[in-house]
mmCIF file of the N, C-alpha and C atoms, coordinates in Angstrom:
data_MODEL
# 
_entry.id   MODEL 
# 
loop_
_atom_site.group_PDB 
_atom_site.id 
_atom_site.type_symbol 
_atom_site.label_atom_id 
_atom_site.label_alt_id 
_atom_site.label_comp_id 
_atom_site.label_asym_id 
_atom_site.label_entity_id 
_atom_site.label_seq_id 
_atom_site.pdbx_PDB_ins_code 
_atom_site.Cartn_x 
_atom_site.Cartn_y 
_atom_site.Cartn_z 
_atom_site.occupancy 
_atom_site.B_iso_or_equiv 
_atom_site.pdbx_formal_charge 
_atom_site.auth_seq_id 
_atom_site.auth_comp_id 
_atom_site.auth_asym_id 
_atom_site.auth_atom_id 
_atom_site.pdbx_PDB_model_num 
ATOM 1   N N  . MET A 1 1  ? -11.737 47.643 193.617 1.00 0.00 ? 1  MET A N  1 
ATOM 2   C CA . MET A 1 1  ? -10.742 46.640 193.349 1.00 0.00 ? 1  MET A CA 1 
ATOM 3   C C  . MET A 1 1  ? -11.425 45.335 192.997 1.00 0.00 ? 1  MET A C  1 
ATOM 4   N N  . ASN A 1 2  ? -10.866 44.700 192.018 1.00 0.00 ? 2  ASN A N  1 
ATOM 5   C CA . ASN A 1 2  ? -11.409 43.431 191.583 1.00 0.00 ? 2  ASN A CA 1 
ATOM 6   C C  . ASN A 1 2  ? -10.272 42.424 191.489 1.00 0.00 ? 2  ASN A C  1 
ATOM 7   N N  . PHE A 1 3  ? -9.889  41.899 192.645 1.00 0.00 ? 3  PHE A N  1 
ATOM 8   C CA . PHE A 1 3  ? -8.764  40.973 192.694 1.00 0.00 ? 3  PHE A CA 1 
ATOM 9   C C  . PHE A 1 3  ? -9.167  39.594 192.187 1.00 0.00 ? 3  PHE A C  1 
ATOM 10  N N  . ALA A 1 4  ? -8.187  38.911 191.640 1.00 0.00 ? 4  ALA A N  1 
ATOM 11  C CA . ALA A 1 4  ? -8.399  37.534 191.186 1.00 0.00 ? 4  ALA A CA 1 
ATOM 12  C C  . ALA A 1 4  ? -7.285  36.666 191.772 1.00 0.00 ? 4  ALA A C  1 
ATOM 13  N N  . PRO A 1 5  ? -7.342  36.415 193.086 1.00 0.00 ? 5  PRO A N  1 
ATOM 14  C CA . PRO A 1 5  ? -6.274  35.628 193.701 1.00 0.00 ? 5  PRO A CA 1 
ATOM 15  C C  . PRO A 1 5  ? -6.353  34.160 193.298 1.00 0.00 ? 5  PRO A C  1 
ATOM 16  N N  . LYS A 1 6  ? -5.203  33.523 193.308 1.00 0.00 ? 6  LYS A N  1 
ATOM 17  C CA . LYS A 1 6  ? -5.122  32.075 193.108 1.00 0.00 ? 6  LYS A CA 1 
ATOM 18  C C  . LYS A 1 6  ? -4.577  31.509 194.409 1.00 0.00 ? 6  LYS A C  1 
ATOM 19  N N  . PHE A 1 7  ? -5.136  30.391 194.825 1.00 0.00 ? 7  PHE A N  1 
ATOM 20  C CA . PHE A 1 7  ? -4.746  29.811 196.095 1.00 0.00 ? 7  PHE A CA 1 
ATOM 21  C C  . PHE A 1 7  ? -3.944  28.539 195.887 1.00 0.00 ? 7  PHE A C  1 
ATOM 22  N N  . VAL A 1 8  ? -2.926  28.376 196.716 1.00 0.00 ? 8  VAL A N  1 
ATOM 23  C CA . VAL A 1 8  ? -2.137  27.156 196.750 1.00 0.00 ? 8  VAL A CA 1 
ATOM 24  C C  . VAL A 1 8  ? -2.632  26.367 197.950 1.00 0.00 ? 8  VAL A C  1 
ATOM 25  N N  . THR A 1 9  ? -2.876  25.112 197.743 1.00 0.00 ? 9  THR A N  1 
ATOM 26  C CA . THR A 1 9  ? -3.381  24.281 198.836 1.00 0.00 ? 9  THR A CA 1 
ATOM 27  C C  . THR A 1 9  ? -2.409  23.150 199.137 1.00 0.00 ? 9  THR A C  1 
ATOM 28  N N  . ASN A 1 10 ? -2.515  22.640 200.361 1.00 0.00 ? 10 ASN A N  1 
ATOM 29  C CA . ASN A 1 10 ? -1.698  21.485 200.733 1.00 0.00 ? 10 ASN A CA 1 
ATOM 30  C C  . ASN A 1 10 ? -2.441  20.204 200.360 1.00 0.00 ? 10 ASN A C  1 
ATOM 31  N N  . ASP A 1 11 ? -1.906  19.073 200.782 1.00 0.00 ? 11 ASP A N  1 
ATOM 32  C CA . ASP A 1 11 ? -2.491  17.777 200.409 1.00 0.00 ? 11 ASP A CA 1 
ATOM 33  C C  . ASP A 1 11 ? -3.899  17.571 200.938 1.00 0.00 ? 11 ASP A C  1 
ATOM 34  N N  . THR A 1 12 ? -4.259  18.279 202.012 1.00 0.00 ? 12 THR A N  1 
ATOM 35  C CA . THR A 1 12 ? -5.604  18.132 202.583 1.00 0.00 ? 12 THR A CA 1 
ATOM 36  C C  . THR A 1 12 ? -6.575  19.180 202.060 1.00 0.00 ? 12 THR A C  1 
ATOM 37  N N  . GLY A 1 13 ? -6.125  20.040 201.135 1.00 0.00 ? 13 GLY A N  1 
ATOM 38  C CA . GLY A 1 13 ? -6.993  21.045 200.555 1.00 0.00 ? 13 GLY A CA 1 
ATOM 39  C C  . GLY A 1 13 ? -7.023  22.355 201.319 1.00 0.00 ? 13 GLY A C  1 
ATOM 40  N N  . GLU A 1 14 ? -6.197  22.450 202.371 1.00 0.00 ? 14 GLU A N  1 
ATOM 41  C CA . GLU A 1 14 ? -6.133  23.685 203.149 1.00 0.00 ? 14 GLU A CA 1 
ATOM 42  C C  . GLU A 1 14 ? -5.330  24.728 202.386 1.00 0.00 ? 14 GLU A C  1 
ATOM 43  N N  . ARG A 1 15 ? -5.869  25.941 202.326 1.00 0.00 ? 15 ARG A N  1 
ATOM 44  C CA . ARG A 1 15 ? -5.171  27.032 201.649 1.00 0.00 ? 15 ARG A CA 1 
ATOM 45  C C  . ARG A 1 15 ? -3.928  27.414 202.454 1.00 0.00 ? 15 ARG A C  1 
ATOM 46  N N  . THR A 1 16 ? -2.800  27.460 201.774 1.00 0.00 ? 16 THR A N  1 
ATOM 47  C CA . THR A 1 16 ? -1.544  27.773 202.454 1.00 0.00 ? 16 THR A CA 1 
ATOM 48  C C  . THR A 1 16 ? -0.871  29.026 201.922 1.00 0.00 ? 16 THR A C  1 
ATOM 49  N N  . ASP A 1 17 ? -1.147  29.385 200.687 1.00 0.00 ? 17 ASP A N  1 
ATOM 50  C CA . ASP A 1 17 ? -0.522  30.546 200.059 1.00 0.00 ? 17 ASP A CA 1 
ATOM 51  C C  . ASP A 1 17 ? -1.497  31.181 199.081 1.00 0.00 ? 17 ASP A C  1 
ATOM 52  N N  . VAL A 1 18 ? -1.176  32.435 198.725 1.00 0.00 ? 18 VAL A N  1 
ATOM 53  C CA . VAL A 1 18 ? -1.982  33.168 197.759 1.00 0.00 ? 18 VAL A CA 1 
ATOM 54  C C  . VAL A 1 18 ? -1.062  33.704 196.676 1.00 0.00 ? 18 VAL A C  1 
ATOM 55  N N  . ILE A 1 19 ? -1.516  33.632 195.451 1.00 0.00 ? 19 ILE A N  1 
ATOM 56  C CA . ILE A 1 19 ? -0.786  34.199 194.318 1.00 0.00 ? 19 ILE A CA 1 
ATOM 57  C C  . ILE A 1 19 ? -1.622  35.345 193.766 1.00 0.00 ? 19 ILE A C  1 
ATOM 58  N N  . LEU A 1 20 ? -0.994  36.526 193.676 1.00 0.00 ? 20 LEU A N  1 
ATOM 59  C CA . LEU A 1 20 ? -1.654  37.717 193.130 1.00 0.00 ? 20 LEU A CA 1 
ATOM 60  C C  . LEU A 1 20 ? -0.875  38.216 191.930 1.00 0.00 ? 20 LEU A C  1 
ATOM 61  N N  . SER A 1 21 ? -1.572  38.912 191.050 1.00 0.00 ? 21 SER A N  1 
ATOM 62  C CA . SER A 1 21 ? -0.857  39.581 189.961 1.00 0.00 ? 21 SER A CA 1 
ATOM 63  C C  . SER A 1 21 ? -0.028  40.715 190.564 1.00 0.00 ? 21 SER A C  1 
ATOM 64  N N  . ILE A 1 22 ? 0.977   41.152 189.842 1.00 0.00 ? 22 ILE A N  1 
ATOM 65  C CA . ILE A 1 22 ? 1.816   42.255 190.317 1.00 0.00 ? 22 ILE A CA 1 
ATOM 66  C C  . ILE A 1 22 ? 0.965   43.498 190.550 1.00 0.00 ? 22 ILE A C  1 
ATOM 67  N N  . SER A 1 23 ? 0.033   43.797 189.653 1.00 0.00 ? 23 SER A N  1 
ATOM 68  C CA . SER A 1 23 ? -0.790  45.003 189.813 1.00 0.00 ? 23 SER A CA 1 
ATOM 69  C C  . SER A 1 23 ? -1.684  44.909 191.050 1.00 0.00 ? 23 SER A C  1 
ATOM 70  N N  . ASP A 1 24 ? -2.238  43.720 191.322 1.00 0.00 ? 24 ASP A N  1 
ATOM 71  C CA . ASP A 1 24 ? -3.044  43.550 192.534 1.00 0.00 ? 24 ASP A CA 1 
ATOM 72  C C  . ASP A 1 24 ? -2.176  43.710 193.778 1.00 0.00 ? 24 ASP A C  1 
ATOM 73  N N  . PHE A 1 25 ? -0.987  43.124 193.756 1.00 0.00 ? 25 PHE A N  1 
ATOM 74  C CA . PHE A 1 25 ? -0.069  43.239 194.888 1.00 0.00 ? 25 PHE A CA 1 
ATOM 75  C C  . PHE A 1 25 ? 0.316   44.696 195.128 1.00 0.00 ? 25 PHE A C  1 
ATOM 76  N N  . GLU A 1 26 ? 0.661   45.410 194.060 1.00 0.00 ? 26 GLU A N  1 
ATOM 77  C CA . GLU A 1 26 ? 1.049   46.817 194.196 1.00 0.00 ? 26 GLU A CA 1 
ATOM 78  C C  . GLU A 1 26 ? -0.105  47.659 194.730 1.00 0.00 ? 26 GLU A C  1 
ATOM 79  N N  . SER A 1 27 ? -1.311  47.365 194.286 1.00 0.00 ? 27 SER A N  1 
ATOM 80  C CA . SER A 1 27 ? -2.488  48.082 194.767 1.00 0.00 ? 27 SER A CA 1 
ATOM 81  C C  . SER A 1 27 ? -2.696  47.838 196.261 1.00 0.00 ? 27 SER A C  1 
ATOM 82  N N  . LEU A 1 28 ? -2.543  46.598 196.695 1.00 0.00 ? 28 LEU A N  1 
ATOM 83  C CA . LEU A 1 28 ? -2.675  46.284 198.114 1.00 0.00 ? 28 LEU A CA 1 
ATOM 84  C C  . LEU A 1 28 ? -1.592  46.971 198.939 1.00 0.00 ? 28 LEU A C  1 
ATOM 85  N N  . MET A 1 29 ? -0.366  47.000 198.427 1.00 0.00 ? 29 MET A N  1 
ATOM 86  C CA . MET A 1 29 ? 0.731   47.647 199.147 1.00 0.00 ? 29 MET A CA 1 
ATOM 87  C C  . MET A 1 29 ? 0.504   49.148 199.252 1.00 0.00 ? 29 MET A C  1 
ATOM 88  N N  . GLU A 1 30 ? -0.045  49.765 198.209 1.00 0.00 ? 30 GLU A N  1 
ATOM 89  C CA . GLU A 1 30 ? -0.359  51.189 198.244 1.00 0.00 ? 30 GLU A CA 1 
ATOM 90  C C  . GLU A 1 30 ? -1.443  51.471 199.288 1.00 0.00 ? 30 GLU A C  1 
ATOM 91  N N  . ASP A 1 31 ? -2.466  50.625 199.314 1.00 0.00 ? 31 ASP A N  1 
ATOM 92  C CA . ASP A 1 31 ? -3.522  50.781 200.321 1.00 0.00 ? 31 ASP A CA 1 
ATOM 93  C C  . ASP A 1 31 ? -2.953  50.624 201.724 1.00 0.00 ? 31 ASP A C  1 
ATOM 94  N N  . LEU A 1 32 ? -2.066  49.682 201.913 1.00 0.00 ? 32 LEU A N  1 
ATOM 95  C CA . LEU A 1 32 ? -1.444  49.467 203.224 1.00 0.00 ? 32 LEU A CA 1 
ATOM 96  C C  . LEU A 1 32 ? -0.621  50.678 203.644 1.00 0.00 ? 32 LEU A C  1 
ATOM 97  N N  . ALA A 1 33 ? 0.121   51.256 202.710 1.00 0.00 ? 33 ALA A N  1 
ATOM 98  C CA . ALA A 1 33 ? 0.906   52.459 203.011 1.00 0.00 ? 33 ALA A CA 1 
ATOM 99  C C  . ALA A 1 33 ? -0.009  53.629 203.372 1.00 0.00 ? 33 ALA A C  1 
ATOM 100 N N  . ASP A 1 34 ? -1.123  53.768 202.662 1.00 0.00 ? 34 ASP A N  1 
ATOM 101 C CA . ASP A 1 34 ? -2.093  54.827 202.978 1.00 0.00 ? 34 ASP A CA 1 
ATOM 102 C C  . ASP A 1 34 ? -2.650  54.646 204.377 1.00 0.00 ? 34 ASP A C  1 
ATOM 103 N N  . LEU A 1 35 ? -3.002  53.421 204.734 1.00 0.00 ? 35 LEU A N  1 
ATOM 104 C CA . LEU A 1 35 ? -3.539  53.153 206.064 1.00 0.00 ? 35 LEU A CA 1 
ATOM 105 C C  . LEU A 1 35 ? -2.501  53.419 207.155 1.00 0.00 ? 35 LEU A C  1 
ATOM 106 N N  . ALA A 1 36 ? -1.241  53.102 206.879 1.00 0.00 ? 36 ALA A N  1 
ATOM 107 C CA . ALA A 1 36 ? -0.178  53.376 207.850 1.00 0.00 ? 36 ALA A CA 1 
ATOM 108 C C  . ALA A 1 36 ? -0.017  54.879 208.054 1.00 0.00 ? 36 ALA A C  1 
ATOM 109 N N  . ALA A 1 37 ? -0.106  55.653 206.968 1.00 0.00 ? 37 ALA A N  1 
ATOM 110 C CA . ALA A 1 37 ? 0.003   57.112 207.078 1.00 0.00 ? 37 ALA A CA 1 
ATOM 111 C C  . ALA A 1 37 ? -1.162  57.676 207.892 1.00 0.00 ? 37 ALA A C  1 
ATOM 112 N N  . ILE A 1 38 ? -2.339  57.144 207.670 1.00 0.00 ? 38 ILE A N  1 
ATOM 113 C CA . ILE A 1 38 ? -3.511  57.585 208.439 1.00 0.00 ? 38 ILE A CA 1 
ATOM 114 C C  . ILE A 1 38 ? -3.315  57.269 209.919 1.00 0.00 ? 38 ILE A C  1 
ATOM 115 N N  . ALA A 1 39 ? -2.840  56.078 210.213 1.00 0.00 ? 39 ALA A N  1 
ATOM 116 C CA . ALA A 1 39 ? -2.615  55.685 211.613 1.00 0.00 ? 39 ALA A CA 1 
ATOM 117 C C  . ALA A 1 39 ? -1.567  56.579 212.266 1.00 0.00 ? 39 ALA A C  1 
ATOM 118 N N  . ASP A 1 40 ? -0.502  56.896 211.529 1.00 0.00 ? 40 ASP A N  1 
ATOM 119 C CA . ASP A 1 40 ? 0.563   57.753 212.065 1.00 0.00 ? 40 ASP A CA 1 
ATOM 120 C C  . ASP A 1 40 ? 0.059   59.159 212.376 1.00 0.00 ? 40 ASP A C  1 
ATOM 121 N N  . ARG A 1 41 ? -0.898  59.631 211.610 1.00 0.00 ? 41 ARG A N  1 
ATOM 122 C CA . ARG A 1 41 ? -1.361  61.018 211.753 1.00 0.00 ? 41 ARG A CA 1 
ATOM 123 C C  . ARG A 1 41 ? -2.608  61.148 212.613 1.00 0.00 ? 41 ARG A C  1 
ATOM 124 N N  . ARG A 1 42 ? -3.094  60.048 213.157 1.00 0.00 ? 42 ARG A N  1 
ATOM 125 C CA . ARG A 1 42 ? -4.339  60.046 213.915 1.00 0.00 ? 42 ARG A CA 1 
ATOM 126 C C  . ARG A 1 42 ? -4.329  61.027 215.082 1.00 0.00 ? 42 ARG A C  1 
ATOM 127 N N  . SER A 1 43 ? -3.181  61.225 215.710 1.00 0.00 ? 43 SER A N  1 
ATOM 128 C CA . SER A 1 43 ? -3.121  62.080 216.896 1.00 0.00 ? 43 SER A CA 1 
ATOM 129 C C  . SER A 1 43 ? -2.850  63.553 216.563 1.00 0.00 ? 43 SER A C  1 
ATOM 130 N N  . GLU A 1 44 ? -2.674  63.877 215.289 1.00 0.00 ? 44 GLU A N  1 
ATOM 131 C CA . GLU A 1 44 ? -2.429  65.266 214.911 1.00 0.00 ? 44 GLU A CA 1 
ATOM 132 C C  . GLU A 1 44 ? -3.685  66.107 215.134 1.00 0.00 ? 44 GLU A C  1 
ATOM 133 N N  . THR A 1 45 ? -3.451  67.360 215.449 1.00 0.00 ? 45 THR A N  1 
ATOM 134 C CA . THR A 1 45 ? -4.597  68.260 215.599 1.00 0.00 ? 45 THR A CA 1 
ATOM 135 C C  . THR A 1 45 ? -5.183  68.570 214.227 1.00 0.00 ? 45 THR A C  1 
ATOM 136 N N  . THR A 1 46 ? -6.444  68.897 214.221 1.00 0.00 ? 46 THR A N  1 
ATOM 137 C CA . THR A 1 46 ? -7.131  69.218 212.967 1.00 0.00 ? 46 THR A CA 1 
ATOM 138 C C  . THR A 1 46 ? -7.566  70.675 212.989 1.00 0.00 ? 46 THR A C  1 
ATOM 139 N N  . ILE A 1 47 ? -7.866  71.179 211.788 1.00 0.00 ? 47 ILE A N  1 
ATOM 140 C CA . ILE A 1 47 ? -8.394  72.533 211.664 1.00 0.00 ? 47 ILE A CA 1 
ATOM 141 C C  . ILE A 1 47 ? -9.667  72.474 210.824 1.00 0.00 ? 47 ILE A C  1 
ATOM 142 N N  . PRO A 1 48 ? -10.561 73.415 211.006 1.00 0.00 ? 48 PRO A N  1 
ATOM 143 C CA . PRO A 1 48 ? -11.776 73.429 210.175 1.00 0.00 ? 48 PRO A CA 1 
ATOM 144 C C  . PRO A 1 48 ? -11.422 73.609 208.692 1.00 0.00 ? 48 PRO A C  1 
ATOM 145 N N  . HIS A 1 49 ? -12.247 73.055 207.845 1.00 0.00 ? 49 HIS A N  1 
ATOM 146 C CA . HIS A 1 49 ? -12.028 73.103 206.402 1.00 0.00 ? 49 HIS A CA 1 
ATOM 147 C C  . HIS A 1 49 ? -11.896 74.546 205.904 1.00 0.00 ? 49 HIS A C  1 
ATOM 148 N N  . GLU A 1 50 ? -12.729 75.418 206.383 1.00 0.00 ? 50 GLU A N  1 
ATOM 149 C CA . GLU A 1 50 ? -12.688 76.827 205.951 1.00 0.00 ? 50 GLU A CA 1 
ATOM 150 C C  . GLU A 1 50 ? -11.343 77.469 206.305 1.00 0.00 ? 50 GLU A C  1 
ATOM 151 N N  . ASP A 1 51 ? -10.797 77.140 207.477 1.00 0.00 ? 51 ASP A N  1 
ATOM 152 C CA . ASP A 1 51 ? -9.479  77.664 207.863 1.00 0.00 ? 51 ASP A CA 1 
ATOM 153 C C  . ASP A 1 51 ? -8.395  77.134 206.926 1.00 0.00 ? 51 ASP A C  1 
ATOM 154 N N  . PHE A 1 52 ? -8.513  75.871 206.557 1.00 0.00 ? 52 PHE A N  1 
ATOM 155 C CA . PHE A 1 52 ? -7.560  75.258 205.639 1.00 0.00 ? 52 PHE A CA 1 
ATOM 156 C C  . PHE A 1 52 ? -7.605  75.967 204.281 1.00 0.00 ? 52 PHE A C  1 
ATOM 157 N N  . LEU A 1 53 ? -8.811  76.206 203.775 1.00 0.00 ? 53 LEU A N  1 
ATOM 158 C CA . LEU A 1 53 ? -8.945  76.912 202.497 1.00 0.00 ? 53 LEU A CA 1 
ATOM 159 C C  . LEU A 1 53 ? -8.366  78.324 202.587 1.00 0.00 ? 53 LEU A C  1 
ATOM 160 N N  . SER A 1 54 ? -8.591  78.985 203.697 1.00 0.00 ? 54 SER A N  1 
ATOM 161 C CA . SER A 1 54 ? -8.050  80.334 203.887 1.00 0.00 ? 54 SER A CA 1 
ATOM 162 C C  . SER A 1 54 ? -6.525  80.320 203.855 1.00 0.00 ? 54 SER A C  1 
ATOM 163 N N  . GLN A 1 55 ? -5.921  79.306 204.467 1.00 0.00 ? 55 GLN A N  1 
ATOM 164 C CA . GLN A 1 55 ? -4.461  79.190 204.453 1.00 0.00 ? 55 GLN A CA 1 
ATOM 165 C C  . GLN A 1 55 ? -3.945  78.949 203.040 1.00 0.00 ? 55 GLN A C  1 
ATOM 166 N N  . LEU A 1 56 ? -4.633  78.085 202.296 1.00 0.00 ? 56 LEU A N  1 
ATOM 167 C CA . LEU A 1 56 ? -4.215  77.827 200.910 1.00 0.00 ? 56 LEU A CA 1 
ATOM 168 C C  . LEU A 1 56 ? -4.313  79.084 200.056 1.00 0.00 ? 56 LEU A C  1 
ATOM 169 N N  . LYS A 1 57 ? -5.368  79.861 200.259 1.00 0.00 ? 57 LYS A N  1 
ATOM 170 C CA . LYS A 1 57 ? -5.532  81.112 199.514 1.00 0.00 ? 57 LYS A CA 1 
ATOM 171 C C  . LYS A 1 57 ? -4.460  82.117 199.908 1.00 0.00 ? 57 LYS A C  1 
ATOM 172 N N  . ALA A 1 58 ? -4.169  82.222 201.195 1.00 0.00 ? 58 ALA A N  1 
ATOM 173 C CA . ALA A 1 58 ? -3.140  83.157 201.679 1.00 0.00 ? 58 ALA A CA 1 
ATOM 174 C C  . ALA A 1 58 ? -1.769  82.783 201.141 1.00 0.00 ? 58 ALA A C  1 
ATOM 175 N N  . ASP A 1 59 ? -1.523  81.501 200.964 1.00 0.00 ? 59 ASP A N  1 
ATOM 176 C CA . ASP A 1 59 ? -0.229  81.028 200.439 1.00 0.00 ? 59 ASP A CA 1 
ATOM 177 C C  . ASP A 1 59 ? -0.175  81.057 198.917 1.00 0.00 ? 59 ASP A C  1 
ATOM 178 N N  . GLY A 1 60 ? -1.270  81.448 198.276 1.00 0.00 ? 60 GLY A N  1 
ATOM 179 C CA . GLY A 1 60 ? -1.302  81.537 196.810 1.00 0.00 ? 60 GLY A CA 1 
ATOM 180 C C  . GLY A 1 60 ? -1.422  80.194 196.118 1.00 0.00 ? 60 GLY A C  1 
ATOM 181 N N  . ILE A 1 61 ? -1.787  79.158 196.866 1.00 0.00 ? 61 ILE A N  1 
ATOM 182 C CA . ILE A 1 61 ? -1.890  77.829 196.275 1.00 0.00 ? 61 ILE A CA 1 
ATOM 183 C C  . ILE A 1 61 ? -3.171  77.687 195.479 1.00 0.00 ? 61 ILE A C  1 
ATOM 184 N N  . ILE A 1 62 ? -4.249  78.305 195.982 1.00 0.00 ? 62 ILE A N  1 
ATOM 185 C CA . ILE A 1 62 ? -5.504  78.322 195.242 1.00 0.00 ? 62 ILE A CA 1 
ATOM 186 C C  . ILE A 1 62 ? -5.935  79.796 195.095 1.00 0.00 ? 62 ILE A C  1 
ATOM 187 N N  . PRO A 1 63 ? -6.678  80.084 194.032 1.00 0.00 ? 63 PRO A N  1 
ATOM 188 C CA . PRO A 1 63 ? -7.097  81.489 193.837 1.00 0.00 ? 63 PRO A CA 1 
ATOM 189 C C  . PRO A 1 63 ? -8.134  81.930 194.865 1.00 0.00 ? 63 PRO A C  1 
ATOM 190 N N  . ASN A 1 64 ? -8.168  83.234 195.095 1.00 0.00 ? 64 ASN A N  1 
ATOM 191 C CA . ASN A 1 64 ? -9.168  83.789 196.032 1.00 0.00 ? 64 ASN A CA 1 
ATOM 192 C C  . ASN A 1 64 ? -10.531 83.735 195.466 1.00 0.00 ? 64 ASN A C  1 
# 
Protein backbone atom coordinates (compact mmCIF):
# COMPACT_ATOMS: atom_id res chain seq x y z
CA MET A 1 0.00 0.00 0.00
CA ASN A 2 1.19 3.42 -0.87
CA PHE A 3 -1.12 5.87 0.84
CA ALA A 4 -0.94 9.60 0.27
CA PRO A 5 -2.87 11.09 3.19
CA LYS A 6 -3.48 14.80 3.54
CA PHE A 7 -3.64 16.26 7.01
CA VAL A 8 -5.87 19.01 8.33
CA THR A 9 -4.32 21.04 11.09
CA ASN A 10 -5.66 23.47 13.65
CA ASP A 11 -4.33 26.98 14.30
CA THR A 12 -1.39 25.62 16.31
CA GLY A 13 -0.35 23.15 13.60
CA GLU A 14 -1.68 20.09 15.42
CA ARG A 15 -3.05 17.42 13.10
CA THR A 16 -6.77 17.04 13.68
CA ASP A 17 -8.08 15.16 10.65
CA VAL A 18 -6.92 13.03 7.74
CA ILE A 19 -8.11 13.11 4.15
CA LEU A 20 -7.71 9.92 2.09
CA SER A 21 -8.64 9.07 -1.45
CA ILE A 22 -11.68 6.82 -1.81
CA SER A 23 -9.47 3.94 -3.00
CA ASP A 24 -7.14 4.30 0.01
CA PHE A 25 -10.13 4.43 2.36
CA GLU A 26 -11.72 1.36 0.76
CA SER A 27 -8.43 -0.52 0.98
CA LEU A 28 -8.12 0.31 4.68
CA MET A 29 -11.72 -0.75 5.32
CA GLU A 30 -11.11 -4.07 3.53
CA ASP A 31 -8.01 -4.68 5.65
CA LEU A 32 -9.99 -3.86 8.79
CA ALA A 33 -12.73 -6.32 7.80
CA ASP A 34 -10.10 -9.01 7.16
CA LEU A 35 -8.55 -8.42 10.58
CA ALA A 36 -11.98 -8.59 12.24
CA ALA A 37 -12.66 -11.94 10.52
CA ILE A 38 -9.31 -13.26 11.72
CA ALA A 39 -10.05 -12.13 15.28
CA ASP A 40 -13.50 -13.75 15.17
CA ARG A 41 -12.05 -17.07 14.03
CA ARG A 42 -9.06 -17.14 16.37
CA SER A 43 -10.67 -19.66 18.72
CA GLU A 44 -11.73 -22.10 15.98
CA THR A 45 -10.04 -25.45 15.87
CA THR A 46 -7.56 -26.07 13.08
CA ILE A 47 -6.73 -29.08 10.96
CA PRO A 48 -3.46 -30.06 9.30
CA HIS A 49 -3.01 -28.82 5.74
CA GLU A 50 -2.87 -32.35 4.33
CA ASP A 51 -6.24 -33.17 5.96
CA PHE A 52 -7.71 -30.02 4.43
CA LEU A 53 -6.45 -31.00 0.97
CA SER A 54 -7.87 -34.49 1.43
CA GLN A 55 -11.28 -33.01 2.26
CA LEU A 56 -11.19 -30.77 -0.80
CA LYS A 57 -10.30 -33.74 -3.00
CA ALA A 58 -13.04 -35.89 -1.45
CA ASP A 59 -15.57 -33.11 -2.09
CA GLY A 60 -14.44 -32.83 -5.73
CA ILE A 61 -13.31 -29.23 -5.28
CA ILE A 62 -9.76 -29.97 -6.40
CA PRO A 63 -8.58 -32.87 -8.58
CA ASN A 64 -6.95 -35.94 -7.06
